[in-house]
N, C-alpha and C positions, 0 to 999 in steps of 0.2 A: 508480590514473588510468583503466588499459588501459597497454595494451604496442603500440608502434612494430619494426615488423620492417626486417630491413635497407634494404628497396625502400623506405619511406618509410609502408607500409599503416600504419594506424592500428584497432587495436583496442578499444571502450570494454571496459570489466569489467564483468560479468553480473550485479554490484545497484549500483544506485544511488550517486553517494557522496553523500555532504550537502554538497559542494563540487563541483557538477556543472561549474566552469569550470574547464578548464585553458589554458596556454599553450602552443604544442608551436614546439619552435626547433631549426633543424639550421646546422649553419655546414660549411664548406668546410675538408673534411683538406689538401687545396693550397693552400687561402690563409684563416687564419682572422680573416683582415678583413672576409670575404665569408660572410652568417650571412642570414638570414627570420627568421619567425615569423610564425604563426596561432593565435588565437585559438578554441576550440570550445566548444560546450554539448555536455556529455552526457544526453540524456534516453531519457524512457522512454514507452512505446507503454500500457502496464498499463490497467487501465480495472476497476474490482469494481463490480459492482450486485448492493442486495441485492432479494431480492421476498419477500410483496408491498412494494411502493414504503412505504404506509401500511398500519395495517388497526384497527381498533376490537377492543377481546381483553376479554370476560365477566371478572370478577374469578372469580378461582381456574381462568380456565382457562389451556388452553396452545395459544399457536404457534408454528407452524413456518416459521422462515423459511432461505431458500434465498439461497447468492451464488453468483455466475459473476463469473470471471477470464478476461481477455483479453488476447493479447498476439501480435506476431509472433514474438517469440523465444523462450526458454524457463525464464523465472523459477517460483521455488517457487512450488509453487498454495494452499501452507497458507495458510487464512486466521484471523487472529486477529478476534473479535469484544467489541468493547465496549458496554456501556453508561455513560448517565446521563440524569440526569431523577429527580423528585418518586416516578415508579414502580418505578425500580432497585430491583432485590431487594435486600431484608435477610440476604436466607438462599440459600447455594448452592445449594440446591435447585431454584430461581427461575428457572434460568438455566444452562443447558449450554452443549458447544463444540459441539456437532449443530445446536445454532441454534437454540433450541426455548425460548423465552420465557413462562412464568407468570404470569400476572397475579400480584397483591399479592391477598390475600382483604377488606382490605380500602379503601374508595375512599380514597387519598391526594389533600391537601390542590389540589395540582396534580396530576391525572391522566397524564401523560405521558411517554414514554420515547423516549431516542433510537436507535438503533441503528447503529452505526458497525461494515463488515465492511471490513478491510486485510491488504493481503499483505505475509505476512513476508519483513521483511529482514536 
């Protein structure tokens, strides 16, 4: 969940934990009955954007998708791509890890696909 220095400086972890709420407690060495605590929430400022935000892709054509990741910190900038929907590829060659999507040759009954780009944790 992070570290606390002997002077009380809290440093958040490099990766956002699944449970991002923590309680920090301190007690007096001189008098153990004297203590205090504070609750903190660890947040991330990471933003991932996919461009184009929407596209019409001709049957059998390829659409290049690009992503950008911004953060005030230094996160892992590897992007994990995923697809869902009726027009998802049934063969691995229709999608590649560089963000190239190739539409199917035959129009599916629901001709849409959702693309998701996420930072690797």
